[in-house]
C-alpha positions as CSV (number, residue, x, y, z in Angstrom):
1,X,32.6,-10.7,39.7
2,X,32.2,-8.1,37.0
3,X,28.5,-8.0,35.9
4,X,28.8,-4.8,33.8
5,X,30.5,-6.4,30.8
6,X,30.0,-4.6,27.6
7,X,27.5,-6.1,25.2
8,X,28.2,-6.4,21.5
9,X,25.5,-5.6,19.0
10,X,24.2,-8.8,17.3
11,X,24.7,-8.7,13.5
12,X,23.6,-11.0,10.7
13,X,25.9,-12.8,8.3
14,X,23.7,-15.1,6.4
15,X,20.0,-15.2,5.6
16,X,17.7,-17.9,4.2
17,X,14.0,-17.7,3.5
18,X,12.0,-21.0,3.2
19,X,8.4,-21.5,2.5
20,X,7.7,-21.3,6.2
21,X,10.4,-19.4,7.9
22,X,12.9,-16.6,7.9
23,X,16.2,-17.9,9.2
24,X,19.1,-15.5,10.1
25,X,22.5,-16.7,11.1
26,X,24.3,-14.2,13.4
27,X,28.0,-13.6,13.5
28,X,28.2,-14.8,17.1
29,X,26.9,-18.3,16.1
30,X,23.3,-18.0,17.0
31,X,20.6,-18.8,14.5
32,X,17.2,-17.0,14.7
33,X,14.2,-18.5,13.0
34,X,10.8,-16.9,12.9
35,X,7.6,-17.7,11.0
36,X,7.5,-16.3,7.5
37,X,3.9,-15.1,8.1
38,X,5.3,-12.5,10.5
39,X,6.5,-10.6,7.5
40,X,3.8,-10.4,4.8
41,X,6.0,-8.8,2.2
42,X,8.4,-11.7,2.4
43,X,5.5,-14.2,2.5
44,X,4.1,-12.6,-0.7
45,X,7.4,-12.5,-2.5
46,X,8.6,-15.1,-5.0
47,X,11.5,-17.4,-4.1
48,X,13.7,-15.3,-6.4
49,X,12.7,-12.1,-4.7
50,X,13.3,-13.6,-1.3
51,X,16.7,-14.8,-2.3
52,X,17.9,-11.3,-3.2
53,X,18.8,-9.8,0.1
54,X,21.5,-7.3,1.4
55,X,22.9,-6.7,4.8
56,X,22.2,-3.3,6.2
57,X,25.5,-1.7,7.3
58,X,27.6,-4.2,9.2
59,X,24.6,-6.6,9.5
60,X,22.3,-4.8,11.9
61,X,19.5,-5.7,9.5
62,X,18.5,-7.2,6.3
63,X,17.0,-5.5,3.2
64,X,15.1,-7.1,0.3
65,X,15.2,-4.5,-2.5
66,X,12.7,-6.3,-4.7
67,X,10.1,-6.4,-1.9
68,X,11.0,-3.0,-0.2
69,X,11.4,-4.9,3.1
70,X,13.8,-4.1,5.9
71,X,14.1,-6.3,9.1
72,X,16.4,-5.5,12.0
73,X,18.3,-8.1,13.9
74,X,17.3,-6.4,17.1
75,X,13.6,-6.8,16.2
76,X,14.2,-10.5,15.3
77,X,15.8,-11.1,18.7
78,X,12.9,-9.4,20.5
79,X,10.4,-11.6,18.6
80,X,8.8,-8.6,16.9
81,X,6.7,-9.3,13.8
82,X,6.2,-6.7,11.0
83,X,4.8,-3.4,12.3
84,X,3.5,-2.5,8.9
85,X,0.0,-1.1,8.9
86,X,-2.8,-2.9,7.0
87,X,-3.2,0.1,4.8
88,X,0.4,0.2,3.9
89,X,0.5,-3.5,3.1
90,X,-2.7,-3.1,1.0
91,X,-1.0,-0.3,-1.1
92,X,2.1,-2.4,-1.5
93,X,0.1,-5.4,-2.7
94,X,-1.8,-3.3,-5.1
95,X,1.4,-1.8,-6.6
96,X,2.6,-5.3,-7.3
97,X,-0.4,-6.0,-9.5
98,X,-0.1,-2.9,-11.7
99,X,1.2,-3.5,-15.2
100,X,4.7,-2.2,-15.8
101,X,5.1,1.3,-17.1
102,X,5.6,1.1,-20.9
103,X,8.1,3.9,-20.9
104,X,10.4,1.8,-18.8
105,X,10.3,-1.1,-21.2
106,X,12.7,-1.4,-24.1
107,X,11.0,-0.8,-27.4
108,X,11.2,-2.9,-30.5
109,X,12.4,0.0,-32.5
110,X,15.8,0.0,-30.7
111,X,16.4,-3.5,-31.9
112,X,15.5,-2.7,-35.6
113,X,18.4,-1.9,-37.9
114,X,17.9,1.2,-39.9
115,X,18.5,1.0,-43.6
116,X,20.4,3.9,-45.0
């Protein structure tokens, strides 16, 4: 019996975030579900922000661009919650409460026709 069979890296193919859980479907058919509270940025995000995710590379992880959150499949399989420090999470939460930079917003002048 050969016990040294090569192992394949688990990769994600589909992601769903509910009000209570992060659910990741893997390419090998497994489904991993963990409490949403393990990932405070996801828990603090809106349903729209949670629904905008991207696979990292071939699916070794998941990235939420609106929340600046990355979660690896390996970490999910090991049952590891977020390793973000309380200080980092506090800064992130504070940055979400700041008003938008006015220079980044379109101005009303651009929409006004000039008379000539």
